[in-house]
Structures are given as structure tokens and as C-alpha cells.
VOFILO-740990 format. One line per field, with one value per residue: residue number from 1; residue in three letters; chain; z, y, x of N, C-alpha, C in turn. Coordinates in steps of 0.1 Angstrom, whole numbers, always signed. Atoms other than C-alpha are relative to their C-alpha. Layout:
<mardos>
zamar: NUM; ... .
pakol: ALA; ... .
doza: A; ... .
n_c3: Z; ... .
n_c2: Y; ... .
n_c1: X; ... .
ca_c3: Z; ... .
ca_c2: Y; ... .
ca_c1: X; ... .
c_c3: Z; ... .
c_c2: Y; ... .
c_c1: X; ... .
</mardos>
This chain:
<mardos>
zamar: 1; 2; 3; 4; 5; 6; 7; 8; 9; 10; 11; 12; 13; 14; 15; 16; 17; 18; 19; 20; 21; 22; 23; 24; 25; 26; 27; 28; 29; 30; 31; 32; 33; 34; 35; 36; 37; 38; 39; 40; 41; 42; 43; 44; 45; 46; 47; 48; 49; 50; 51; 52; 53; 54; 55; 56; 57; 58; 59; 60; 61; 62; 63; 64; 65; 66; 67; 68; 69; 70; 71; 72; 73; 74; 75; 76; 77; 78; 79; 80; 81; 82; 83; 84; 85; 86; 87; 88; 89; 90; 91; 92; 93; 94; 95; 96; 97; 98; 99; 100; 101; 102; 103; 104; 105; 106; 107; 108; 109; 110; 111; 112; 113; 114; 115; 116; 117; 118; 119; 120; 121; 122; 123; 124; 125; 126; 127; 128; 129; 130; 131; 132; 133; 134; 135; 136; 137; 138; 139; 140; 141; 142; 143; 144; 145; 146; 147; 148; 149; 150; 151; 152; 153; 154; 155; 156; 157; 158; 159; 160; 161; 162; 163; 164; 165; 166; 167; 168; 169; 170; 171; 172; 173; 174; 175; 176; 177; 178; 179; 180; 181; 182; 183; 184; 185; 186; 187; 188; 189; 190; 191; 192; 193; 194; 195; 196; 197; 198; 199; 200; 201; 202; 203; 204; 205; 206; 207; 208; 209; 210; 211; 212; 213; 214; 215; 216; 217; 218; 219; 220; 221; 222; 223; 224; 225; 226; 227; 228; 229; 230; 231; 232; 233; 234; 235; 236; 237; 238; 239; 240; 241; 242; 243; 244; 245; 246; 247; 248; 249; 250; 251; 252; 253; 254; 255; 256; 257; 258; 259; 260; 261; 262; 263; 264; 265; 266; 267; 268; 269; 270; 271; 272; 273; 274; 275; 276; 277; 278; 279; 280; 281; 282; 283; 284; 285; 286; 287; 288; 289; 290; 291; 292; 293; 294; 295; 296; 297; 298; 299; 300; 301; 302; 303; 304; 305; 306; 307; 308; 309; 310; 311; 312; 313; 314; 315; 316; 317; 318; 319; 320; 321; 322; 323 .
pakol: MET; ARG; LEU; PRO; ILE; ALA; LEU; LEU; VAL; SER; VAL; VAL; VAL; VAL; LEU; ALA; ALA; THR; GLY; PRO; VAL; PHE; ALA; ALA; ASP; TYR; PRO; ASP; ARG; PRO; VAL; LYS; LEU; VAL; VAL; PRO; PHE; ALA; PRO; ALA; GLY; PRO; THR; ASP; VAL; MET; ALA; ARG; LEU; ILE; ALA; GLN; LYS; LEU; SER; ASP; ARG; PHE; LYS; GLN; GLN; PHE; TYR; VAL; GLU; ASN; HIS; ALA; GLY; ALA; GLY; GLY; ASN; ILE; GLY; MET; SER; MET; VAL; ALA; LYS; ALA; ALA; PRO; ASP; GLY; TYR; THR; ILE; LEU; VAL; ALA; SER; SER; SER; PHE; VAL; VAL; ASN; PRO; SER; LEU; TYR; ALA; HIS; ASN; PRO; TYR; ASP; PRO; TYR; LYS; ASP; PHE; ALA; PRO; VAL; THR; ARG; ALA; ALA; ALA; THR; PRO; ASN; VAL; LEU; VAL; VAL; HIS; ASP; SER; ILE; PRO; ALA; LYS; SER; VAL; THR; GLU; LEU; ILE; ALA; LEU; LEU; THR; LYS; GLU; PRO; GLY; LYS; TYR; THR; ILE; ALA; ASN; PRO; GLY; ILE; GLY; THR; THR; PRO; GLN; LEU; ALA; ALA; GLU; LEU; PHE; LYS; LEU; SER; PHE; LYS; LEU; ASP; ALA; ALA; SER; VAL; PRO; PHE; GLN; GLY; ALA; GLY; PRO; ALA; MET; GLN; SER; ALA; VAL; ALA; GLY; HIS; THR; PRO; ILE; ALA; PHE; SER; ALA; LEU; PRO; PRO; ALA; ALA; PRO; LEU; VAL; GLN; ALA; GLY; LYS; LEU; ARG; ALA; LEU; ALA; VAL; THR; SER; VAL; LYS; ARG; SER; ALA; ALA; LEU; PRO; HIS; VAL; PRO; THR; MET; THR; GLU; ALA; GLY; VAL; PRO; GLY; GLN; GLU; SER; GLU; THR; MET; GLN; GLY; ILE; PHE; VAL; PRO; ALA; GLY; THR; PRO; ARG; ALA; VAL; ILE; LYS; GLN; LEU; HIS; ASP; ALA; ILE; VAL; GLY; VAL; MET; ALA; LEU; PRO; ASP; VAL; GLN; ALA; LYS; CYS; ALA; GLN; LEU; GLY; PHE; ASP; VAL; VAL; ALA; ASP; SER; PRO; GLU; ASP; PHE; SER; ILE; TYR; ILE; LYS; LYS; GLU; VAL; GLU; LYS; TRP; ALA; ARG; VAL; ILE; LYS; ASP; ALA; LYS; ILE; GLN; GLN; ILE; GLN .
doza: A; A; A; A; A; A; A; A; A; A; A; A; A; A; A; A; A; A; A; A; A; A; A; A; A; A; A; A; A; A; A; A; A; A; A; A; A; A; A; A; A; A; A; A; A; A; A; A; A; A; A; A; A; A; A; A; A; A; A; A; A; A; A; A; A; A; A; A; A; A; A; A; A; A; A; A; A; A; A; A; A; A; A; A; A; A; A; A; A; A; A; A; A; A; A; A; A; A; A; A; A; A; A; A; A; A; A; A; A; A; A; A; A; A; A; A; A; A; A; A; A; A; A; A; A; A; A; A; A; A; A; A; A; A; A; A; A; A; A; A; A; A; A; A; A; A; A; A; A; A; A; A; A; A; A; A; A; A; A; A; A; A; A; A; A; A; A; A; A; A; A; A; A; A; A; A; A; A; A; A; A; A; A; A; A; A; A; A; A; A; A; A; A; A; A; A; A; A; A; A; A; A; A; A; A; A; A; A; A; A; A; A; A; A; A; A; A; A; A; A; A; A; A; A; A; A; A; A; A; A; A; A; A; A; A; A; A; A; A; A; A; A; A; A; A; A; A; A; A; A; A; A; A; A; A; A; A; A; A; A; A; A; A; A; A; A; A; A; A; A; A; A; A; A; A; A; A; A; A; A; A; A; A; A; A; A; A; A; A; A; A; A; A; A; A; A; A; A; A; A; A; A; A; A; A; A; A; A; A; A; A; A; A; A; A; A; A; A; A; A; A; A; A .
n_c3: -8; +11; +3; +0; +12; +4; +8; +14; +8; +4; +9; +11; +6; +6; +11; +8; +2; +8; +13; +11; +1; +10; +15; +4; -1; +8; +0; -5; +3; +19; +4; +10; +5; +9; +11; +4; +13; +3; +4; +10; +3; -1; -14; -1; +8; -11; -18; +2; -2; -14; -11; +1; -6; -11; -8; +1; -13; -8; -5; -7; +11; +5; +6; +6; -1; +8; -8; +7; +2; -6; +0; -9; -12; -9; -5; -5; -11; -6; -6; -9; -13; -5; -11; +3; -10; +10; +6; +13; +7; +12; +10; +10; +11; -2; -4; -16; -5; +8; -3; -9; +4; +12; -5; -5; -18; +3; -15; -5; -2; +8; -14; -14; +0; +1; -2; +13; -2; +17; +17; +4; +17; +4; +16; +3; +9; +9; +11; +14; +12; +8; +8; +9; -9; +2; -8; -2; -11; -11; +5; +12; -3; -9; +10; +6; -6; -5; +12; +2; -11; -2; +9; -5; -13; -4; -7; -13; -10; -12; -10; -15; +1; -1; +13; -2; -7; +9; +13; -5; +0; +11; +6; -6; +1; +10; +9; +12; -1; +5; -5; -9; +3; -7; +3; -9; -2; +12; +10; +9; +9; +10; +14; +5; +8; +15; +14; +4; -3; -5; +6; -11; -12; -12; -7; -8; +11; +5; +11; +12; +6; +12; +12; +2; +7; +12; +14; +0; -4; +1; -14; +0; -16; -12; -12; -10; +2; +4; +14; -3; +5; +12; +18; -7; +11; -4; -9; -13; +5; +0; +11; +11; +1; -11; -17; -8; +6; -8; -6; -2; -9; -7; -7; -18; -7; -9; -12; -10; -6; -10; +1; -8; +12; +4; +7; +12; +9; +5; +14; +8; +3; +7; +18; +9; +4; +8; +14; +5; +4; +14; +5; +0; +7; +17; +3; +0; +12; +9; -8; +1; -20; -6; -18; -5; -15; -9; -16; -10; +0; +15; +5; -5; +5; +13; -2; -3; +13; +8; -3; +6; +15; +9; -5; +4; +13; -3; -7; +14; +15; +2; +1; -8; -12; +0; -9 .
n_c2: +0; -6; +10; -7; -3; +14; +7; +0; -3; +14; +1; -7; +4; +13; -7; -3; +11; +12; +0; -1; +10; +5; -2; +6; +13; +4; +6; +10; +12; -1; -9; +4; -11; +5; -11; +3; +4; +11; -1; -4; -13; -11; -3; +13; +0; -10; +6; +9; -7; -9; +6; +6; -6; +0; +12; -4; -9; +6; +13; +9; +3; -10; +7; -5; +10; -8; +5; -8; -2; -11; -15; -1; -5; +10; +1; -12; +1; +11; -8; -10; +4; +11; -3; -17; +3; -3; +18; -1; -16; +3; -8; -5; -7; -12; +7; -4; -13; +2; +4; -11; -5; +9; +7; -3; +4; +6; +8; -9; -11; -6; -11; +7; +19; -3; -8; -3; +2; -5; +7; +6; -1; -1; -4; -9; +5; -2; +0; +8; +0; +9; -5; -5; -14; -10; -13; +3; -10; +1; -10; +5; +9; -5; -3; +13; +7; -10; -1; +12; +9; +11; +9; +2; +6; -3; +13; -1; +14; +3; -12; -2; +2; -18; -1; -1; -10; -9; -2; -5; -12; -6; -3; -6; -16; -9; +2; +7; +15; +12; +9; +6; +11; +5; +12; +11; -5; -8; +8; +0; -13; -4; +6; -7; -11; +5; +5; -6; +4; -13; -7; -7; +10; -4; +16; -2; +1; +13; +9; -7; -2; +8; -1; -9; -1; +8; -5; +4; -11; -12; -11; -15; -7; +4; -7; -4; -15; +3; +10; +12; +3; +16; -10; -18; -6; -1; -16; +2; -6; -13; -2; +4; -6; +9; +6; +6; +12; +13; +14; +7; +12; -1; +11; -7; +8; -3; +13; +1; -16; +4; +7; -10; -9; +7; +10; -8; -8; +9; +3; -12; +4; +9; +2; -10; +5; +9; -6; -8; +9; -1; +11; -4; -15; +4; +10; -9; -8; +8; +7; -12; -5; -4; +2; -11; +3; -17; +2; +6; -8; -2; +11; -3; -10; +5; +8; -4; -10; +9; +6; -10; -6; +14; +1; -9; +3; +17; -9; -5; +11; +8; +15; +7; +6; +14; +2 .
n_c1: -14; -13; -10; -14; -12; -13; +4; +2; -17; -1; +10; -4; -12; +4; +5; -13; -7; +5; -1; -13; -2; +8; +1; -16; +3; +8; +9; -6; +6; +2; +10; +10; +6; +13; +5; +11; +8; -8; -13; -2; +1; -10; -5; -3; -17; -7; -2; -8; -15; -3; +1; -14; -7; +3; -7; -12; -4; +4; -3; +12; +13; +12; +5; +14; +10; +11; +13; +10; +16; +9; -7; -14; +6; -5; -14; -1; +7; -10; -11; +6; +4; -12; -8; -8; -12; -11; +0; +12; -3; +9; -4; +13; -1; +12; +14; -1; +9; +14; +11; +10; +15; +9; +7; +9; -6; -15; -8; -14; -3; -14; -6; +0; -4; -9; -10; -9; -16; -6; +8; -12; -6; +14; +3; +14; +8; -2; +11; -6; +10; +1; -5; +9; +4; -8; -6; -14; -5; +9; +6; +4; +12; +14; +13; +6; +12; +11; +6; +7; +2; +8; -7; -14; -4; -14; -8; -8; -2; +10; +5; -9; -13; -5; +5; +16; +4; -5; +10; +13; -4; -3; +10; +7; -5; +6; +14; -1; +6; -4; +0; -14; -3; -7; -1; -6; -17; -3; -5; +12; +5; -11; +1; +14; +1; -10; +8; +7; +13; +0; -9; -5; -5; -6; -6; -13; -12; -6; +3; +4; -8; -9; +6; -5; -17; -2; +11; +11; +10; -3; +1; -1; -9; +0; +9; -6; -6; -9; -1; -4; -11; +4; +5; -1; +6; +13; +2; +7; +11; -2; -3; +8; +11; +11; -4; +16; -1; -12; +2; -13; -1; -11; -5; -3; -5; +7; -4; +12; -3; -3; -12; -7; -5; -10; +2; +4; -15; -9; +1; +0; -13; -8; +8; -6; -16; +1; +1; -8; -7; -3; +5; +14; +3; +2; +12; +13; +2; +4; +13; +7; +2; -11; -3; +7; -8; +3; +2; +17; +4; +3; +7; +14; +3; +5; +9; +11; +3; +1; +11; +12; +5; +4; +15; +7; +7; +6; +14; +6; +4; +12; -6; +10; -10; -2; +4 .
ca_c3: +120; +106; +97; +113; +92; +91; +79; +50; +40; +38; +18; -7; -11; -18; -40; -60; -59; -74; -104; -123; -111; -129; -162; -159; -156; -183; -205; -185; -202; -242; -254; -276; -300; -313; -347; -355; -388; -408; -416; -446; -448; -444; -406; -399; -422; -398; -365; -376; -384; -353; -334; -349; -342; -309; -299; -312; -289; -262; -261; -254; -274; -292; -309; -334; -328; -352; -340; -369; -373; -367; -385; -364; -333; -318; -314; -303; -276; -266; -262; -241; -214; -211; -180; -183; -174; -209; -222; -246; -271; -301; -334; -352; -386; -387; -381; -343; -349; -373; -355; -326; -350; -375; -352; -332; -297; -306; -276; -268; -257; -281; -249; -219; -230; -241; -237; -272; -278; -315; -349; -360; -399; -420; -459; -475; -497; -532; -562; -593; -623; -653; -686; -702; -674; -693; -664; -659; -625; -594; -604; -637; -622; -598; -630; -648; -621; -613; -654; -652; -622; -612; -643; -624; -596; -574; -561; -522; -501; -477; -455; -428; -445; -445; -486; -481; -459; -480; -511; -488; -479; -512; -524; -496; -499; -533; -538; -560; -569; -578; -564; -537; -547; -515; -521; -502; -499; -520; -544; -557; -562; -579; -604; -609; -616; -641; -659; -660; -645; -617; -631; -601; -569; -536; -520; -498; -516; -515; -535; -560; -566; -586; -609; -613; -619; -646; -665; -656; -635; -634; -599; -595; -558; -529; -494; -476; -464; -480; -515; -511; -517; -536; -564; -556; -592; -578; -564; -527; -529; -516; -543; -568; -558; -530; -493; -467; -481; -458; -448; -442; -431; -399; -378; -341; -315; -282; -247; -221; -204; -172; -181; -163; -178; -176; -196; -222; -228; -230; -258; -271; -271; -286; -317; -323; -325; -344; -371; -376; -390; -424; -433; -418; -434; -470; -461; -451; -484; -501; -483; -493; -457; -443; -409; -386; -349; -329; -291; -268; -265; -304; -309; -285; -300; -334; -324; -308; -341; -364; -343; -346; -382; -392; -369; -385; -421; -410; -398; -430; -456; -439; -436; -417; -381; -382; -356 .
ca_c2: +483; +502; +478; +485; +505; +478; +456; +475; +484; +444; +440; +466; +453; +416; +432; +449; +421; +396; +415; +416; +384; +371; +388; +376; +340; +343; +323; +290; +267; +261; +291; +282; +309; +305; +314; +314; +304; +272; +263; +280; +313; +346; +348; +311; +318; +351; +332; +303; +330; +351; +319; +304; +334; +338; +301; +314; +343; +330; +296; +283; +267; +292; +268; +276; +258; +267; +266; +278; +284; +310; +338; +330; +338; +299; +307; +341; +332; +303; +328; +353; +326; +311; +318; +359; +342; +350; +311; +318; +345; +352; +361; +379; +391; +424; +396; +408; +444; +433; +408; +428; +440; +414; +387; +391; +375; +376; +357; +382; +416; +435; +458; +438; +403; +412; +430; +444; +435; +450; +452; +431; +437; +447; +445; +471; +459; +467; +477; +452; +453; +432; +443; +447; +477; +507; +529; +533; +552; +551; +585; +571; +539; +557; +578; +545; +530; +561; +561; +527; +517; +484; +468; +459; +435; +436; +403; +402; +371; +370; +384; +402; +402; +440; +436; +431; +459; +481; +475; +487; +518; +528; +521; +541; +572; +577; +563; +535; +509; +477; +444; +429; +395; +375; +343; +312; +331; +351; +324; +321; +358; +363; +336; +351; +384; +370; +354; +384; +372; +397; +424; +444; +432; +443; +418; +419; +423; +392; +370; +398; +412; +382; +385; +421; +419; +392; +413; +395; +423; +460; +480; +511; +520; +508; +512; +520; +556; +546; +529; +492; +479; +447; +474; +506; +518; +514; +551; +549; +557; +592; +597; +584; +612; +591; +598; +585; +547; +530; +495; +469; +433; +435; +407; +417; +401; +399; +378; +376; +410; +405; +393; +410; +442; +428; +399; +422; +442; +413; +404; +434; +437; +407; +408; +444; +427; +401; +424; +443; +413; +414; +381; +389; +422; +402; +374; +400; +420; +388; +377; +415; +427; +456; +457; +481; +467; +500; +500; +483; +519; +528; +492; +501; +533; +516; +487; +511; +533; +501; +487; +520; +525; +488; +493; +521; +508; +471; +497; +516; +491; +474; +439; +415; +402; +365; +350 .
ca_c1: +1531; +1564; +1589; +1624; +1651; +1677; +1652; +1639; +1679; +1679; +1650; +1660; +1694; +1678; +1656; +1684; +1702; +1679; +1675; +1709; +1712; +1683; +1691; +1730; +1714; +1693; +1688; +1698; +1677; +1665; +1641; +1612; +1601; +1565; +1554; +1519; +1516; +1531; +1566; +1583; +1568; +1580; +1578; +1590; +1622; +1628; +1622; +1646; +1674; +1669; +1669; +1699; +1716; +1704; +1717; +1750; +1753; +1737; +1754; +1720; +1690; +1668; +1643; +1612; +1577; +1548; +1515; +1492; +1456; +1428; +1450; +1478; +1455; +1462; +1500; +1495; +1471; +1496; +1522; +1499; +1491; +1527; +1550; +1564; +1598; +1617; +1614; +1587; +1592; +1564; +1575; +1543; +1537; +1507; +1481; +1491; +1474; +1447; +1432; +1416; +1393; +1387; +1378; +1348; +1361; +1399; +1418; +1447; +1447; +1475; +1483; +1476; +1487; +1522; +1556; +1571; +1608; +1614; +1599; +1628; +1623; +1591; +1582; +1558; +1531; +1530; +1506; +1510; +1492; +1486; +1503; +1465; +1459; +1469; +1477; +1513; +1512; +1490; +1475; +1466; +1447; +1427; +1417; +1410; +1388; +1370; +1362; +1350; +1334; +1326; +1348; +1379; +1390; +1418; +1437; +1451; +1461; +1431; +1411; +1427; +1460; +1479; +1474; +1437; +1433; +1460; +1436; +1404; +1423; +1432; +1398; +1381; +1406; +1395; +1360; +1367; +1346; +1363; +1357; +1385; +1392; +1404; +1424; +1441; +1477; +1499; +1508; +1475; +1465; +1498; +1491; +1457; +1470; +1498; +1471; +1452; +1421; +1423; +1446; +1452; +1468; +1480; +1506; +1537; +1567; +1584; +1561; +1553; +1589; +1605; +1573; +1579; +1618; +1608; +1583; +1553; +1535; +1540; +1547; +1534; +1544; +1553; +1533; +1562; +1579; +1607; +1617; +1623; +1658; +1644; +1625; +1647; +1629; +1594; +1582; +1566; +1528; +1539; +1560; +1535; +1510; +1489; +1501; +1481; +1489; +1513; +1511; +1534; +1541; +1559; +1580; +1577; +1593; +1571; +1574; +1543; +1537; +1550; +1585; +1612; +1628; +1660; +1650; +1635; +1668; +1686; +1668; +1663; +1699; +1709; +1680; +1694; +1730; +1715; +1700; +1729; +1748; +1759; +1746; +1712; +1711; +1713; +1692; +1662; +1671; +1668; +1635; +1621; +1625; +1641; +1658; +1639; +1654; +1635; +1632; +1603; +1593; +1590; +1574; +1546; +1541; +1538; +1517; +1490; +1489; +1488; +1458; +1436; +1445; +1435; +1401; +1394; +1396; +1380; +1349; +1347; +1353; +1324; +1346; +1324; +1343; +1353; +1332 .
c_c3: -11; +2; +2; -10; -4; -8; -13; -7; -6; -11; -13; -5; -4; -12; -14; -6; -11; -15; -14; +2; -7; -12; -1; -2; -13; -15; +6; -6; -18; +1; -10; -6; -11; -10; -3; -11; -4; -4; -17; -3; +7; +18; +10; -2; +13; +10; -4; -5; +8; +9; -1; +6; +13; +10; -3; +9; +13; +7; +7; -12; -1; -13; -5; +3; -9; +5; -9; +2; +4; -5; +6; +19; +11; +7; +8; +15; +9; +11; +14; +14; +6; +10; -6; +6; -15; -10; -10; -6; -13; -11; -12; -11; +7; +4; +16; +3; -10; +6; +11; -4; -7; +9; +10; +16; -5; +16; +8; -2; -5; +13; +12; +3; +0; +3; -13; +2; -9; -9; -4; -18; -6; -17; -3; -6; -11; -12; -10; -9; -10; -13; -9; +8; -5; +9; +4; +14; +8; -4; -12; +3; +7; -14; -8; +8; +4; -18; +0; +13; +2; -12; +4; +13; +7; +8; +15; +3; +5; +7; +11; -1; -3; -18; -2; +3; -6; -12; +3; +2; -12; -9; +7; -5; -14; -10; -8; +1; -12; +10; +7; -4; +9; -5; +10; +1; -9; -12; -11; -4; -7; -16; -8; -8; -11; -7; -6; +4; +16; -1; +7; +10; +11; +6; +6; -9; -1; -11; -12; -4; -13; -14; -8; -6; -14; -10; +2; +7; -1; +13; -3; +12; +11; +10; +10; +3; -8; -13; +4; -7; -10; -12; +5; -15; +0; +9; +11; -3; +2; -14; -11; +2; +11; +12; +5; -1; +5; +7; -2; +6; +12; +6; +13; +7; +15; +11; +9; +8; +16; +2; +4; -10; -3; -11; -13; -7; -1; -13; -11; -9; -10; -15; -5; -6; -9; -15; -6; -5; -17; -12; +3; -5; -16; +2; +3; -12; -9; +0; -8; +8; +0; +14; +5; +17; +8; +12; +4; -4; -13; -5; +6; -9; -13; +2; +7; -12; -8; +3; -2; -13; -8; +6; -7; -17; -2; +0; -12; -10; +3; -1; +12; +11; -3; +17; +10 .
c_c2: +5; -12; +6; +6; -6; -12; +6; +3; -14; -2; +4; -2; -12; +3; +3; -8; -14; +2; -3; -16; -9; +3; -6; -15; -3; +0; -13; -14; -1; +11; -2; +17; -7; +7; -8; -6; -14; +3; +8; +11; +11; +5; -8; +2; +10; -5; -8; +10; +6; -11; -6; +11; +4; -13; +3; +11; -1; -12; -7; -1; +7; -11; +4; -12; +12; -6; +10; +0; +11; +14; +2; +4; -13; +4; +12; +0; -11; +5; +10; -4; -7; +10; +14; -3; +3; -13; -2; +11; -5; +8; +0; +6; +16; -9; +7; +13; +1; -7; +5; +4; -7; -11; +8; -2; -7; -1; +6; +13; +3; +8; -5; -13; -2; +10; +2; -1; +9; -4; -4; +9; +0; +2; +7; -11; +9; -6; -4; +1; -11; +8; +5; +14; +12; +12; -3; +9; +0; +11; -6; -13; +2; +7; -10; -7; +8; +2; -10; -8; -12; -13; -9; -10; +2; -14; +8; -13; -6; +10; +4; +2; +17; +1; +2; +14; +14; +5; +11; +16; +6; +0; +12; +14; +4; -5; -8; -12; -14; -10; -8; -16; -8; -15; -8; +7; +10; -6; -1; +11; +5; -7; +5; +14; +0; -4; +13; +0; +10; +10; +10; -8; +10; -11; +8; -1; -14; -12; +8; +6; -9; +2; +14; +3; -10; +5; -5; +12; +11; +4; +11; +8; -14; +2; +5; +17; +1; -9; -14; -4; -11; +4; +14; +7; +4; +14; -7; +7; +17; +13; +1; +10; -2; +1; +0; -14; -9; -9; -8; -14; +2; -15; +8; -14; +6; -13; +5; +13; -8; -5; +8; +11; -3; -10; +7; +8; -8; -4; +8; +3; -7; -1; +11; -7; -7; +3; +6; -7; +0; -11; +0; +9; -6; -11; +5; +9; -9; -6; +17; +8; +12; +0; +12; +0; +16; -8; -4; +14; +5; -9; +3; +10; -8; -12; +10; +11; -8; -7; +13; +1; -12; -1; +9; -6; -16; +7; +3; -6; -10; -16; -6; -8; -14; -4; -12 .
c_c1: +13; +9; +15; +9; +9; -5; -6; +9; -1; -9; +1; +12; -5; -5; +8; +8; -1; +2; +13; +2; -10; +5; +15; -1; -5; +8; +11; -4; -5; -13; -12; -7; -15; -5; -13; -5; +11; +15; -1; -3; +8; +5; +7; +11; +5; -1; +12; +15; +2; +1; +12; +15; +2; +6; +16; +6; -1; +5; -11; -12; -9; -6; -12; -10; -11; -10; -13; -16; -5; +6; +10; -5; +3; +14; +0; -7; +8; +8; -3; -3; +9; +10; +8; +14; +13; +4; -8; -5; -14; +7; -13; +1; -12; -11; -3; -10; -10; -11; -12; -8; -5; -4; -10; +3; +15; +5; +9; -5; +14; +5; +4; +9; +15; +9; +4; +13; +5; -8; +16; +3; -16; +1; -11; -6; +3; -10; +4; -12; +3; +6; -15; -4; +11; +7; +17; +6; -12; -15; -10; -11; -9; -9; -9; -15; -11; -10; -9; -3; -4; +7; +9; +0; +17; +2; +3; -1; -9; -5; +6; +15; +6; -6; -14; -5; +7; -10; -14; +5; -1; -13; -10; +5; -7; -15; -1; -9; +7; +1; +10; -4; +4; +7; +9; +16; +5; +4; -11; -6; +11; -3; -10; +5; +7; -8; -8; -21; -5; +14; +5; +1; +5; +6; +12; +5; +6; -3; -2; +13; +8; -7; +0; +14; +1; -8; -12; -11; +9; -2; -4; -2; -2; -9; +9; +8; +10; +0; +5; +11; -3; -5; +3; -1; -12; -3; -9; -13; -1; +2; -7; -14; -11; +4; -10; +1; +7; -6; +13; -4; +9; +9; +4; +2; -12; +2; -13; +0; +3; +17; +8; +6; +13; +3; +0; +11; +8; -1; -2; +13; +7; -7; +9; +11; -3; -3; +7; +9; +0; -11; -15; -8; -6; -9; -14; +2; -3; -17; -9; +0; +7; +1; -8; +9; -5; -1; -13; -8; -10; -8; -11; -8; -11; -10; -16; -5; -3; -13; -12; +0; -10; -16; -7; -5; -6; -16; -4; -3; -12; +5; -6; +12; -2; -9; +8 .
</mardos>
């Protein structure tokens, strides 16, 4: 049965009015930012910085809750199941794009369960060596590892971290025989590298940069497209003659799938504004992060690319899935 024209017009008018009113009223109560890791880590620090600035901007409380465990899966799956109303936000690292391939039964779908808002910031990984390693460049290190297979070990902060996967990508690309040694976090990995026990290491930039600046480790290259402001003298992998080695630890903002577009736009615009603030940019630089603040569309493309990239590395490196 066809509806009368007048009734159809009235329905359209009501629907058209509802969206903007919803967006204009958002937020009208406190908003929770879920960090799927323990307090005091880079993602937690970033989330609290953004939460405070959003509270100031919206004149409404944005607060952080930490739900750590299972490589971030506990917190991420919690947000995936939350109401899609903009009042539960996920602040995630690159485990978001790694875990779907690393875990045999991952509890969330990175495409179906979330709506990307923005990649707020990102930090590259860095390849560092102990002073006992004679190589002064990446190509010299490749030559050393090729000449003496099985002799050296490469430290990383843990299974499934992007530094570990960056090391595996590096080894796969050049058919290198060097054992990867995962630690329980970046701190122990860097301590082992400084002591020379595992004289080569891949690390996220924030824990490694102070050691490089203090002369305790030598940085051969960063894995970003451009040089990092934290270590401007260190070349990128491409500049060092080994392209195709890009990897990073992102700080991504997500909401549950089905969140109204108007709310996503408000959040995106506000976070982009926050990331442009001089004090926020200074804090990001201090932490070793570069501000990105891309669009939801560009962030979606990035997620797909990263999920597929690390799935290939996990498969080719024969990294055993976590059950």
C-alpha cells in the first residue's frame, strides 16, 4: 500500500530534523574513553590528553577507563559491544590491526564492529644496536647478519607488537637468520639491548629515543615514511637503502559501528582541533609521536592496508597464533 504524499513528506521532514538535533545535543552526559591497556603507557597518556581537551571543548566530562588484557582484546571487544551512541570511545594502538591475524579466535571484527574516527597520532619503530655491533648502517647490518647466520639475536617488546613484526618483516625481506627474542615490554627489551645480551633491537620510538640520545644505543633507521622529530639525525629505512620496511604504533580513535555520522563528524572535527593545539603537539613530540589527525575515510583505508600487511607477515614468518 502506498503512503499518501503528505505523510511521506512529513516523515522526511521529521527524519531530517532528527539528525542535526541529535548532533547538536551531543554530548549531554559524560563520555567514556576505553584504553585497552594498563595506565601510564603511551596509549593511556594519549587518551587522557585527548579526554581533557575534549572536556574543555564540549564543556562535558570525557573520562578514561582502562580495561587491559589479552593484548588489548578485552577493552576492544567491550567497545565493539557498546551502544553506538557516541558515549563509548575506543583509543587503540596498532594491536587493533594485528590481533585479527595473531589470535585464532579474535573477539572483534575490525571492519564490521567499529567506525573509525581518526588516527590521532603515530610513532615509528626504530632499529637500534649495541656498540659491540660494528655495523654503522642498515645495509652494513644486513651484510653482517648474512655473513654470520645464527650468531645474533634481535630483541623486541613482545609477541604481536609492531616492533616484533617489523623485525620479522626485516628478516623475511633479506632472508636473515637471527633469532627474535620477545620480552615482556619495551623496558626489558631495551635493558637487554643496552647490556649487549640481545645487541640488536626493534622498538617503538618513545622508550628507545632517550637511550639513543644518551649514547647507550646507536639508531640505524626509523621505520616511518619521513624522519622523526625526536631523532632527526636518524634516516628512514628508505633513506638507508631498504624500502618497504614501514611500520608504526598508531593511536587510533574508534566508536562502535552504527554510531550516527553526525556524532562521528563532531568527534572527528573536535579531535583534529585538539591535535592542532600547540601544547598537544609539544606533548606528542615529547612522547615521540607525530600528529596525524586524518579523516575517517583515510583512516579506514589505512586500517585495511595494515590488517592485510601484518596478516602476511604473521603467516610468512610462521608466527604461531594465540589460541
